[in-house]
C-alpha positions in Angstrom: 0.0 0.0 0.0 3.0 2.3 0.4 4.2 1.3 -3.1 7.3 -0.6 -1.9 8.7 -3.9 -3.1 7.9 -6.4 -0.3 8.6 -10.0 0.5 7.2 -11.9 3.5 8.6 -15.4 3.5 6.5 -18.2 5.0 7.9 -21.3 6.5 8.5 -23.5 9.6 11.4 -24.9 11.5 11.4 -28.6 12.4 11.4 -28.0 16.2 13.7 -31.0 16.8 13.3 -31.8 20.5 9.6 -30.7 20.8 8.5 -32.6 17.7 10.4 -35.8 18.5 9.1 -35.7 22.1 5.5 -35.3 21.0 5.8 -38.1 18.5 7.5 -40.5 21.0 4.8 -39.8 23.6 2.1 -40.3 21.0 3.6 -43.6 19.8 3.8 -44.9 23.4 0.3 -43.9 24.3 -1.3 -45.3 21.1 0.8 -48.3 20.4 3.1 -48.9 23.4 6.1 -48.6 21.1 9.3 -46.6 21.4 11.3 -45.1 18.5 13.7 -48.0 18.8 10.9 -50.5 18.0 10.4 -48.6 14.7 14.0 -48.0 13.9 15.5 -44.6 12.7 14.2 -44.7 9.1 10.6 -45.6 10.0 10.5 -43.2 13.0 11.7 -40.3 10.9 9.1 -41.2 8.3 6.3 -41.3 11.0 7.6 -37.9 12.3 7.5 -36.4 8.8 3.8 -37.4 8.5 3.0 -35.9 11.9 5.0 -32.8 11.1 3.1 -32.3 7.7 -0.2 -32.5 9.4 0.7 -29.8 11.9 2.5 -27.8 9.3 -0.6 -27.7 7.2 -2.6 -26.6 10.2 -0.2 -23.8 11.0 -0.1 -22.6 7.4 -3.9 -22.8 7.3 -4.1 -20.5 10.3 -1.7 -18.0 8.6 -3.9 -18.0 5.5 -7.1 -17.6 7.5 -5.5 -14.7 9.3 -4.8 -13.0 6.0 -1.0 -13.2 6.1 0.4 -11.5 3.0 3.0 -14.1 2.4 4.7 -15.2 -0.8 3.5 -18.8 -0.7 5.6 -19.7 -3.7 8.7 -19.3 -1.5 7.6 -21.4 1.4 10.5 -23.1 3.2 11.1 -25.8 5.8 14.3 -26.2 7.7 14.5 -29.9 6.7 13.8 -29.4 3.0 16.5 -30.1 0.5 17.6 -26.5 0.0 17.8 -25.7 3.7 19.6 -29.1 4.3 22.3 -28.2 1.8 22.7 -24.8 3.4 23.1 -26.5 6.8 25.9 -28.8 5.6 27.6 -25.9 3.9 27.5 -23.8 7.0 28.7 -26.6 9.3 31.6 -27.5 7.0 32.7 -23.8 6.5 32.5 -23.0 10.2 34.4 -26.2 11.1 37.1 -25.3 8.6 37.3 -21.8 10.0 37.9 -23.2 13.5 34.6 -22.2 15.0 33.2 -25.7 15.4 35.1 -28.3 17.4 34.7 -31.6 19.2 35.2 -31.9 22.9 34.3 -34.0 25.9 32.8 -31.4 28.2 29.9 -31.1 30.7 26.6 -30.7 29.0 23.0 -30.1 30.3 21.6 -33.6 30.1 17.8 -34.2 30.1 17.3 -37.9 31.2 13.7 -37.8 30.1 14.4 -36.7 26.5 17.8 -38.4 26.5 19.6 -35.5 24.9 22.0 -32.7 25.6 20.6 -29.1 25.7 22.0 -25.7 25.3 22.0 -23.3 28.3 19.1 -21.5 26.7 16.9 -24.6 26.9 17.3 -24.8 30.7 15.0 -22.9 33.0 16.3 -22.1 36.5 13.5 -22.5 39.2 14.2 -20.3 42.2 13.6 -22.0 45.6 13.6 -20.2 48.9 14.1 -23.3 51.0 12.9 -26.9 51.3 10.5 -27.7 48.4 9.0 -30.9 47.1 8.9 -31.0 43.3 7.3 -33.3 40.8 9.9 -35.0 38.7 9.0 -37.0 35.5 9.4 -40.7 36.1 8.9 -40.5 39.9 5.7 -41.4 41.8 6.5 -39.3 44.8 7.7 -35.7 45.0 11.4 -35.1 45.4 13.0 -32.9 48.0 15.0 -29.8 46.9 16.1 -26.6 48.5 18.1 -28.3 51.3 21.8 -28.6 52.0 23.1 -31.8 53.5 26.2 -31.9 55.8 28.2 -35.1 56.1 31.7 -36.2 57.0 34.5 -38.0 55.2 36.9 -40.1 57.3 40.6 -39.2 56.8 42.6 -42.3 55.9 44.8 -43.6 58.6 43.4 -41.5 61.4 40.4 -40.9 63.6 40.0 -37.4 62.0 37.1 -36.5 59.7 36.4 -33.6 57.4 32.9 -32.1 57.0 31.5 -31.1 53.7 28.0 -29.8 52.5 26.1 -30.3 49.3 22.6 -29.7 47.8 22.9 -32.9 45.7 24.1 -35.5 48.2 23.7 -38.4 45.7 26.6 -36.9 43.6 29.0 -37.7 46.4 29.2 -41.1 44.7 31.2 -39.3 41.9 33.5 -37.3 44.3 37.2 -37.4 43.4 38.6 -34.7 45.8 37.9 -32.3 48.6 39.0 -28.7 48.1 39.9 -26.1 50.8 41.2 -22.5 50.6 45.1 -22.4 50.6 45.1 -20.0 53.6 42.5 -21.9 55.7 44.4 -22.9 58.8 41.9 -25.5 59.8 42.9 -27.7 56.9 46.5 -26.7 56.2 48.0 -29.7 57.9 45.9 -32.0 55.7 47.0 -30.4 52.5 50.7 -30.3 53.5 50.8 -33.9 54.7 49.1 -35.1 51.5 46.3 -36.7 53.6 43.4 -38.3 51.7 39.7 -38.9 52.6 38.3 -42.3 52.3 35.1 -42.8 50.4 32.6 -44.7 52.5 30.8 -46.6 49.7 33.3 -47.2 46.9 37.0 -48.1 46.9 38.3 -44.6 46.3 40.7 -42.2 48.1 40.0 -38.4 47.7 43.0 -36.0 47.7 42.6 -32.8 49.6 43.6 -29.9 47.4 44.0 -26.2 48.0 42.3 -23.8 45.6 41.3 -20.1 45.7 37.9 -21.0 44.3 36.8 -22.1 47.8 35.2 -19.6 50.1 36.5 -20.4 53.6 33.6 -18.4 55.2 30.9 -20.5 53.5 29.7 -23.6 55.2 32.6 -25.6 56.6 35.2 -24.2 54.2 35.7 -27.7 52.7 34.0 -28.5 49.4 33.4 -31.9 47.9 34.5 -32.0 44.2 32.6 -34.0 41.6 34.3 -32.9 38.3 32.1 -35.0 36.0 28.8 -33.7 37.4 29.3 -30.0 38.3 30.4 -27.0 36.1 32.5 -25.4 38.9 34.0 -28.7 39.9 34.8 -29.4 36.3 37.1 -26.3 36.1 38.7 -27.1 39.4 39.2 -30.7 38.3 41.0 -29.6 35.2 43.3 -27.3 37.3 44.3 -30.1 39.7 44.3 -32.9 37.2 41.6 -34.8 39.1 39.8 -38.0 38.1 36.6 -37.4 36.1 34.2 -40.2 37.1 30.8 -40.4 35.5 28.3 -42.1 37.8 25.1 -41.8 35.7 23.6 -43.7 32.8 21.8 -41.6 30.1 18.4 -42.5 31.6 19.2 -41.1 35.1 20.1 -44.4 36.8 23.5 -45.0 38.5 26.2 -47.0 36.7 28.9 -49.3 38.0 30.9 -46.4 39.4 28.2 -45.8 42.0 29.2 -49.0 43.8 26.3 -50.4 45.9 23.9 -47.9 44.4 24.3 -49.2 40.8 21.0 -49.4 39.0 19.1 -47.1 41.4 17.4 -44.0 40.0 19.3 -40.8 40.9 16.6 -39.3 43.3 15.9 -42.6 44.9 19.6 -42.8 45.7 19.4 -39.3 47.2 17.4 -40.8 50.1 19.4 -44.0 50.1 22.8 -42.3 50.4 21.5 -40.2 53.3 20.3 -43.3 55.1 23.6 -45.1 54.7 25.6 -42.1 55.8 23.4 -42.0 59.0 24.0 -45.7 59.7 27.8 -45.1 59.4 27.6 -42.0 61.8 28.8 -39.7 59.0 25.6 -37.8 58.5 25.7 -34.4 60.3 22.6 -32.4 59.5 20.2 -31.1 56.8 19.2 -27.4 56.5 17.0 -25.2 54.3 19.0 -23.7 51.5 17.8 -21.1 48.9 18.9 -22.4 45.5 18.1 -22.6 41.8 17.0 -25.9 40.3 17.7 -26.4 36.5 14.7 -27.7 34.6 14.4 -28.8 31.0 12.0 -26.3 29.5 10.5 -29.0 27.3 10.0 -32.0 29.7 10.4 -30.2 33.1 12.9 -32.9 34.1 15.7 -31.9 36.4 18.8 -31.2 34.3 22.0 -33.3 35.1 25.4 -32.0 34.2 27.1 -34.9 32.4 30.4 -35.4 30.6 29.7 -36.0 26.9 31.8 -35.8 23.7 29.8 -33.3 21.6 30.2 -30.7 18.9 30.6 -27.1 20.1 30.7 -23.7 18.5 33.1 -21.0 19.7 31.0 -18.0 20.3 33.1 -15.1 21.7 34.7 -14.2 18.4 31.3 -14.4 16.6 29.6 -12.3 19.3 31.9 -9.3 19.1 31.0 -8.2 15.6 27.3 -9.0 16.3 27.5 -6.6 19.3 29.2 -4.0 17.2 26.5 -3.9 14.4 23.8 -3.2 17.0 25.9 -0.5 18.7 26.5 1.2 15.4 22.8 1.2 14.6 23.2 -1.2 11.5 20.6 -3.3 13.3 18.0 -1.7 15.6 16.4 -3.9 18.3 13.1 -2.7 19.6 11.8 -2.2 22.3 14.9 -0.8 24.1 14.5 -3.3 26.9 15.2 -6.1 24.4 18.3 -4.4 23.2 19.7 -4.1 26.7 19.0 -7.8 27.3 20.8 -8.6 24.0 23.9 -6.8 25.0 24.0 -8.5 28.4 23.7 -12.0 27.0 26.2 -11.4 24.1 28.8 -9.9 26.5 28.6 -13.0 28.7 28.2 -15.6 25.9 29.5 -19.2 26.4 30.2 -21.8 23.7 27.2 -23.4 22.1 26.6 -27.2 22.4 25.4 -28.1 18.9 24.8 -31.9 19.3 21.4 -33.4 20.1 20.9 -37.1 20.7 17.8 -37.2 18.5 16.8 -38.8 15.2 14.6 -35.9 14.0 16.8 -33.2 12.5 19.9 -32.6 10.4 22.3 -35.5 11.0 25.7 -33.9 11.8 27.9 -34.0 8.6 30.9 -35.2 10.7 32.5 -38.6 10.3 34.6 -40.6 12.9 37.7 -42.1 11.2 38.2 -45.7 12.4 41.8 -46.5 11.5 42.4 -50.2 11.3 44.4 -51.6 14.2 44.2 -48.4 16.3 42.1 -47.5 19.3 40.8 -43.9 19.4 38.6 -41.8 21.7 35.4 -40.5 20.0 36.0 -37.2 22.0 39.3 -36.7 20.1 38.7 -33.8 17.7 41.6 -35.0 15.5 39.8 -38.3 14.7 36.9 -36.5 13.0 36.5 -35.1 9.5 33.5 -33.2 8.1 32.1 -33.0 4.6 29.2 -31.9 2.5 29.1 -35.5 1.3 30.6 -38.7 2.5 32.9 -38.6 -0.5 34.3 -35.2 0.5 34.8 -36.5 4.1 36.6 -39.6 2.7 39.1 -37.4 0.8 39.8 -35.3 3.9 40.4 -38.5 5.9 42.8 -39.8 3.2 44.8 -36.6 3.4 44.8 -36.7 7.2 45.7 -40.4 7.5 47.8 -41.1 4.4 48.4 -44.7 3.5 46.2 -46.1 6.3 43.1 -48.3 6.0 40.0 -46.8 7.7 36.2 -46.8 7.7 34.0 -43.7 8.2 31.2 -43.6 10.7 28.8 -40.6 10.6 27.9 -39.1 13.9 24.3 -40.3 14.7 23.5 -37.1 16.5 21.6 -34.2 14.9 22.2 -30.5 15.1 20.3 -28.2 17.5 17.3 -26.9 15.6 18.5 -23.3 16.0 21.5 -24.0 13.9 19.4 -24.4 10.7 17.0 -21.6 11.9 20.1 -19.3 12.3 20.6 -19.5 8.5 17.0 -18.7 7.7 17.3 -15.1 6.4 19.7 -16.1 3.7 19.1 -19.8 3.2 15.5 -19.0 2.2 16.8 -16.7 -0.5 19.0 -19.4 -2.0 22.3 -19.3 -0.1 24.9 -20.8 -0.5 24.1 -20.2 -4.2 24.5 -16.7 -5.6 20.9 -16.2 -6.5 19.1 -13.1 -7.8 17.0 -13.1 -4.7 20.1 -13.1 -2.4 21.5 -10.2 -4.4 18.3 -8.1 -4.6 16.5 -8.9 -1.3 19.3 -9.5 1.2 19.8 -8.2 3.8 16.1 -8.2 4.7 14.6 -5.1 6.4 12.8 -6.4 9.4 12.4 -9.4 11.7 9.4 -9.5 14.0 9.5 -12.2 16.6 8.8 -13.0 20.3 11.2 -11.6 22.9 11.6 -15.1 24.3 13.7 -16.3 21.4 16.0 -13.2 21.2 19.0 -15.5 22.0 17.8 -18.8 20.6 17.2 -17.2 17.2 17.9 -13.5 16.7 21.4 -13.4 18.1 22.4 -16.6 16.3 21.0 -15.3 13.0 23.1 -12.1 13.4 26.3 -14.0 14.3 26.0 -16.6 11.5 25.0 -14.1 8.9 27.9 -11.8 9.6 30.3 -14.7 9.4 28.9 -16.6 6.4 27.7 -13.7 4.2 29.6 -10.7 5.6 26.3 -8.8 6.0 23.7 -8.2 8.7 20.6 -10.5 8.2 18.1 -7.6 8.7 18.2 -4.0 9.7 15.5 -4.1 12.4 14.2 -6.5 15.0 10.9 -5.9 16.7 10.2 -8.1 19.7 6.5 -8.6 20.4 4.9 -9.6 23.6 3.9 -13.2 24.4 0.2 -14.1 24.5 -0.4 -15.7 27.9 -3.5 -17.3 29.2 -6.0 -15.4 31.4 -4.1 -16.7 34.5 -0.8 -15.2 33.1 0.7 -18.6 32.2 2.7 -19.1 29.0 0.6 -21.0 26.5 1.9 -24.5 26.3 0.7 -27.8 24.8 1.8 -29.6 27.9 -0.5 -27.5 30.1 -3.4 -27.7 27.7 -4.0 -23.9 27.8 -3.2 -23.2 24.1 -6.0 -21.3 22.3 -6.4 -22.3 18.7 -6.9 -19.2 16.6 -9.4 -21.1 14.5 -11.6 -21.5 17.6 -11.6 -17.7 18.1 -12.4 -17.0 14.4 -15.1 -19.6 14.1 -16.3 -19.9 17.7 -16.5 -23.1 19.7 -18.6 -24.6 22.6 -17.1 -25.5 26.0 -17.9 -29.2 25.3 -15.9 -29.1 22.0 -13.0 -27.3 23.7 -12.9 -30.1 26.3 -13.1 -32.8 23.6 -10.1 -31.3 21.8 -8.0 -31.8 25.0 -8.9 -35.4 25.2 -7.8 -36.3 21.6 -4.5 -34.4 22.1 -1.3 -35.5 23.5 -1.8 -34.1 27.0 -0.4 -35.8 30.0 -3.3 -37.4 31.9 -2.1 -35.6 35.1 -2.7 -32.2 33.4 -6.0 -33.1 31.8 -8.3 -32.3 34.7 -6.5 -29.0 35.4 -6.7 -28.0 31.7 -10.5 -28.8 31.7 -11.0 -26.7 34.8 -9.1 -23.8 33.2 -11.3 -24.0 30.1 -14.4 -24.1 32.3 -13.3 -21.0 34.3 -12.1 -19.0 31.3 -14.8 -19.9 28.8 -17.9 -21.0 30.7 -20.0 -20.3 27.5 -17.3 -21.4 25.1 -15.7 -18.9 22.7 -18.0 -16.7 20.6 -17.3 -16.4 16.9 -15.0 -13.4 16.4 -13.6 -13.7 12.9 -10.1 -13.2 11.6 -10.3 -9.4 11.4 -11.3 -8.9 15.0 -8.6 -11.3 16.2 -5.9 -9.5 14.1 -6.9 -6.0 15.3 -7.1 -7.2 18.9 -3.6 -8.7 18.9 -2.2 -5.6 17.2 -4.0 -3.5 19.8 -2.4 -5.5 22.5 1.1 -4.9 21.1 2.5 -2.1 23.2 6.2 -3.1 23.1 6.0 -3.7 26.8 4.9 -6.6 29.0 3.2 -9.8 27.9 -0.5 -10.1 27.1 -3.1 -11.9 29.2 -5.6 -13.3 26.7 -9.1 -12.0 27.1 -11.7 -13.2 24.5 -14.0 -10.4 25.5 -11.5 -7.8 24.0 -11.5 -9.7 20.7 -15.3 -10.0 20.7 -15.4 -6.2 21.2 -13.5 -5.8 18.0 -16.1 -8.0 16.3 -18.7 -5.4 17.3 -16.4 -2.8 15.7 -16.4 -4.9 12.5 -20.2 -4.7 12.6 -20.0 -0.9 13.0 -17.7 -0.6 10.0 -20.0 -2.8 7.9 -23.2 -0.9 8.9 -21.5 2.5 8.4 -20.3 1.6 4.9 -23.8 0.1 4.0 -25.4 3.5 5.1 -22.9 5.5 3.0 -23.5 3.3 0.0 -27.2 4.0 0.4 -26.6 7.7 0.6 -24.1 7.9 -2.3 -26.5 6.5 -5.0 -25.0 6.7 -8.4 -22.3 9.2 -7.5 -19.1 9.5 -9.6 -16.3 10.3 -7.0 -13.9 13.0 -8.1 -10.8 11.7 -9.8 -8.5 13.2 -7.2 -8.9 13.5 -3.5 -9.4 17.3 -3.1 -11.7 19.9 -1.7 -14.2 21.8 -3.8 -14.1 24.9 -1.6 -17.8 24.6 -0.9 -17.6 22.2 2.1 -19.8 22.9 5.1 -18.2 23.1 8.6 -18.9 19.3 9.4 -17.3 18.4 6.1 -14.2 20.5 6.7 -13.9 19.0 10.2 -14.1 15.3 9.0 -11.5 16.0 6.2 -9.3 17.6 8.9 -9.7 14.5 11.1 -9.0 12.2 8.1 -5.8 14.0 7.3 -4.5 14.2 10.9 -5.4 10.5 11.5 -3.5 9.5 8.4 -0.5 11.5 9.6 -0.8 10.0 13.1 -1.2 6.3 12.0 1.7 6.5 9.5 3.9 7.9 12.2 2.7 5.3 14.7 3.4 2.4 12.3 6.8 3.9 11.3 7.8 4.1 15.0 6.3 0.7 15.8 3.7 2.1 18.1 1.3 -0.7 17.1 -1.2 -0.4 19.9 -1.4 3.4 19.3 -2.0 2.8 15.5 -5.1 0.7 16.2 -6.5 3.4 18.6 -6.0 6.1 15.9 -7.9 4.3 13.2 -10.6 3.1 15.7 -11.2 6.6 16.9 -11.3 8.0 13.4 -13.8 5.5 12.1 -15.9 4.9 15.2 -15.9 8.3 17.0 -15.3 10.8 14.2 -16.9 9.2 11.2 -19.7 7.0 12.5 -20.8 8.7 15.7 -20.4 12.3 14.5 -20.1 13.0 10.8 -22.5 10.3 9.5 -25.1 11.4 12.1 -24.6 15.1 11.2 -24.7 14.3 7.5 -28.3 13.0 7.9 -29.4 16.6 8.5 -27.6 17.8 5.3 -29.2 15.0 3.2 -32.6 15.7 4.6 -32.6 19.5 4.8 -29.7 20.8 2.7 -29.8 22.2 -0.9 -28.8 20.1 -3.9 -25.4 21.7 -3.9 -24.9 20.9 -0.2 -26.0 17.3 -0.6 -23.6 16.7 -3.6 -20.8 18.2 -1.5 -21.7 16.0 1.4 -21.7 12.9 -0.8 -18.2 13.7 -2.1 -16.9 14.3 1.4 -18.7 11.2 2.7 -17.1 9.1 0.0 -13.6 10.5 0.7 -14.1 9.9 4.5 -15.3 6.3 4.2 -12.7 5.4 1.5 -9.9 6.9 3.7 -11.3 5.0 6.7 -11.4 1.6 5.0 -7.9 2.1 3.6 -6.5 3.1 7.0 -8.1 0.1 8.6 -7.1 -2.4 5.9 -3.7 -3.6 7.3 -5.5 -4.4 10.6 -8.7 -5.9 9.1 -8.0 -7.1 5.6 -11.0 -9.2 4.8 -13.8 -6.9 5.8 -12.2 -3.8 4.2 -11.5 -5.6 0.9 -15.1 -6.8 0.8 -16.5 -3.3 1.4 -13.9 -1.4 -0.7 -14.9 -3.6 -3.7 -18.5 -2.3 -3.2 -17.5 1.3 -3.3 -17.7 3.1 -6.7 -14.2 3.8 -8.1 -12.8 7.2 -8.5 -12.8 8.4 -12.1 -10.0 6.6 -14.0 -9.1 4.3 -11.0 -8.3 0.8 -12.1 -6.9 -0.5 -8.8 -7.9 -4.2 -8.6 -7.7 -4.6 -4.8 -7.4 -2.6 -1.7 -4.2 -4.5 -0.8 -2.4 -2.4 -3.5 -4.4 0.8 -3.2 -2.5 3.8 -1.8 -2.4 4.1 1.9 -3.8 7.5 3.2 -1.2 10.3 3.7 -1.4 13.6 5.4 -2.9 16.3 3.2 -2.1 20.0 3.9 -5.2 21.1 2.0 -7.4 19.2 4.5 -5.6 20.5 7.6 -8.1 23.0 9.0 -7.5 23.9 12.7 -10.2 26.6 12.7 -12.9 24.2 11.5 -11.7 21.7 14.1 -12.0 24.2 16.9 -15.5 25.4 15.8 -17.0 22.0 15.2 -15.4 20.4 18.3 -17.3 22.9 20.4 -20.6 21.8 18.8 -19.7 18.2 19.3 -18.7 18.7 22.9 -21.9 20.6 23.6 -23.9 17.7 22.1 -22.0 15.2 24.3 -22.8 17.3 27.3 -26.5 17.2 26.5 -26.4 13.4 25.9 -24.5 12.9 29.2 -26.9 14.9 31.3 -30.1 13.4 29.9 -28.7 10.0 30.3 -27.5 10.7 33.9 -30.9 11.9 35.0 -32.9 9.4 32.9 -34.7 12.2 31.0 -36.7 10.5 28.3 -38.6 13.4 26.8 -39.3 17.2 26.9 -35.8 18.0 28.0 -35.2 21.8 28.6 -31.6 22.6 28.0 -29.3 25.6 27.7 -25.9 26.2 26.4 -23.9 29.3 27.6 -20.7 30.4 25.9 -18.0 31.5 28.3 -15.9 33.6 25.9 -16.3 35.7 22.8 -15.0 33.0 20.4 -17.4 30.4 21.7 -20.2 32.9 21.5 -19.5 33.7 17.8 -19.4 30.0 16.9 -22.7 29.1 18.8 -24.5 32.1 17.2 -24.0 30.8 13.6 -27.2 29.6 12.0 -26.0 26.0 11.5 -24.7 25.5 15.1 -27.9 24.7 16.9 -29.2 22.2 14.3 -25.8 20.5 14.3 -25.8 20.2 18.1 -29.4 18.9 18.2 -28.8 16.3 15.4 -25.8 14.9 17.4 -27.4 15.1 20.8 -29.9 12.2 20.3 -33.6 11.9 20.0 -34.4 13.2 23.5 -33.2 16.7 22.6 -35.6 18.4 20.2 -34.1 21.8 20.7 -31.8 23.8 22.9 -31.4 27.5 23.9 -28.1 29.3 23.2 -27.8 31.9 25.9 -26.1 35.2 25.4 -22.6 35.6 26.7 -23.4 37.9 29.6 -26.6 36.3 30.8 -26.8 34.9 34.3 -26.5 31.1 34.5 -30.0 29.4 34.7 -30.9 27.9 38.1 -32.3 24.5 39.1 -30.1 22.8 36.5 -27.6 19.9 36.3 -24.3 21.2 34.9 -21.8 19.9 32.3 -18.7 22.0 31.5 -17.3 22.0 28.0 -13.7 22.7 28.8 -13.3 26.5 29.3 -15.5 27.4 26.4 -19.1 26.7 27.4 -21.4 25.2 30.0 -24.4 23.0 29.2 -27.4 23.1 31.6 -30.3 20.6 32.0 -33.4 21.9 33.8 -34.2 19.2 36.4 -36.6 21.2 38.7 -39.4 18.9 39.9 -37.9 15.9 38.1 -35.5 14.6 40.8 -35.2 13.8 44.5 -33.0 16.7 45.6 -31.6 15.1 48.8 -30.8 11.9 46.9 -29.1 13.8 44.1 -27.1 16.0 46.5 -25.8 12.8 48.2 -25.0 11.2 44.8 -23.2 14.3 43.6 -21.0 14.5 46.8 -20.1 10.8 46.4 -19.3 11.2 42.7 -17.3 14.4 43.3 -15.2 12.6 46.0 -14.6 9.7 43.7 -13.6 11.9 40.8 -11.2 13.9 43.0 -9.7 10.7 44.3 -9.2 9.3 40.8 -7.6 12.6 39.7 -5.2 12.5 42.6 -4.3 8.9 41.9 -3.7 9.7 38.3 -1.4 12.7 39.2 0.7 10.4 41.4 1.2 8.0 38.5 2.3 10.8 36.2 5.4 12.0 38.1 8.7 13.1 36.5 10.2 9.6 36.6 7.1 8.3 34.8 7.6 10.7 32.0 11.1 9.4 31.4 10.0 5.8 31.3 7.0 5.8 28.9 6.5 6.7 25.3 4.8 10.0 24.2 1.8 7.9 23.0 1.3 6.3 26.4 1.9 9.7 28.1 -0.9 11.3 26.0 -3.3 8.4 26.9 -2.7 9.0 30.6 -3.0 12.8 30.4 -6.3 12.3 28.6 -7.4 10.1 31.6 -6.5 13.0 34.0 -8.3 15.6 31.9 -11.4 13.4 31.9 -11.6 12.9 35.7 -10.8 16.6 36.3 -13.7 17.6 34.0 -16.0 15.1 35.7 -15.1 16.7 39.1 -15.9 20.2 37.8 -19.2 19.0 36.5 -20.2 17.5 39.9 -19.1 20.7 41.7 -21.3 22.8 39.4 -24.3 20.4 39.7 -23.9 20.3 43.5 -24.0 24.1 43.8 -27.2 24.1 41.7 -28.8 21.3 43.8 -28.0 23.1 47.0 -29.5 26.4 45.8 -32.6 24.5 44.7 -32.9 23.1 48.2 -32.8 26.6 49.7 -35.7 27.9 47.5 
């Protein structure tokens, strides 16, 4: 609509962990089979079928919502083109030294049986002892405590006390560390004393290290290098043994001695019991701590030693920070930019390997040299290649004259590796395509703030390294839509709202039924059903795509997350009806009009016409500015106010008088203005409500010579200096405000007929406006059916008595005669209560709007809050005036 070349690329990533987890759960629940029963090939085939079904559903929703996407370019991260790009990127970055193989601690999810990056781990804050549900355990497991126990010192009666929040990991202890200057333990360090493990045949050296805080706990720290990140680093420094005690499924292996085969948290209790029997248990205390959870399965994460593929991030992060600092990429809102800097400045290496079958199998091959034993963790024993043939050539060069076989790593890449290539892989990279040349870098990425690191940061780093260019020039981070209880929408909680159900409407019974045919954990089913019953007791009413779109855009403030409320969306459905009815009325009034070829004034427009054209021009200016500055919520308010308040409630109502009582010339002018006003309104609303506006725009007569086939490519309204008419705005606003005052008073006092009303100007300008011949008819036409006429008082007349009062700013006062029509005592009491309430609201609003507040919020939000203050201050003045009138009536 702005006349620019645009491309909006549709597509999906393959969501490796989530998809495989869902399909595995589905297989088990339906057929009692695991992926291993099917085998890799068949399992991937099954997952592809499931993925296609849900892909079609997602794309169907995007089409139903009116997404203006280029469907001919639809991409999927596992399709052939993207797979080729993944192999190319992996090989290049390996050759450039950014990807390497190493046996390091990883975040291991025993439930999903895969490693995770740090970003896929949620840290749950505990203030003390807490019992948590852990997948695979019937009873809750205790966390948030610290256990003190003693190790005997070999060859003596002495013991050394240590403390831990994970007592079961003592089975993997290989040392005890103390501070070098701690006098309590200096003799043990200097004598080379060792602690004796009570359950396995193992002696633990006592080492001195500055890492230990002598003031914390006992000043002696148990060291488990293979199961703790801090202990890992200390173990490297002191050349300690790295002993893994866990199997991949969370049970203990042979290194755990008598606890072999036990589940890790069953052993937690068992170890404590055995320590107690041996007299080595000291005490257990509350301990505030963080518990790492897999954000997919909610399993407790275990640090485990695993040979994996890693990406060096620091050197990639530096240029990615620089392009944002220089403004080559703008991240909005500013809070997201600050979070971006913080994470990038503290970035750690990225674990790329995932022990899954669904995804891009890593294009790396282990070289098995005949007659030689080699460690799979050895980086030098691996070669990478876009094809196995390429990998074989590299192996031949690396191991000349030796016989070998190649074995491809069975692991797959983290989903975000392929997603990180998205901006350029979808345009043809690594090929030098016309699209890549003409359309890259892209202009804007719009995404949820929660994947700023998963996706946005990685796209920037990978794009800069692989293409030498930024992937986009702007990032807009939208809010997340949460449920009415403020929870993130999640399939595992059963609180996801299907957009189709909002568009089409759905009964509560059918909502419940959808839960039961899904993949929801039976434990969560009852809670999910209760949530639906509480949130949607009558189901979800049909709202349509346009209402859903505009509601979501209206929610987008660039601030906090959104708590979903179907009533807000249904409110926009009523707005859709208003737009439809207004356009239908206009079409009826226009008849066989031929709209002028150009949008221009004739010079013969009446005051209401000049006013609506002024509002159209200023609204166009405001909405363009709001969209340009990504003030999306403000943009919806601007078009809503123009169409609903200005066009429907005021100008269309006033135009009825012109059509019924005006001259032929006045009616023709009103028709042309009405056409321009409705055309501009539909065009302004179109990006928010595409379907309704297209339908109605097609029914409007075209301007002379206009061959535009669709509203989607019609010109978006712009500010027109010719229509800017401040004088007309001031004059007509006074009439509008007076009519609002009349409506408000008759409504407040339930006056149904024969209302006697007065309007008194308070300054010469207002007096001149109100004395023009068309003023009173305009006010009466806008005031509603109760008002048949009103009296315009002279400027210097005394105010009428026995009236309710409504102040119109500082320009005029509206009076409603209520003598003999109300209970005076009752109304005095009500007026006092309303006045007190209005004053209280005004004071509360003033406190919100302090100097600090002005610095924090955008100008658009400031104006909204100032308008709230003006409204309550006006209300207070009205009740003050009415109260004076009522009290004088009582004295008569």
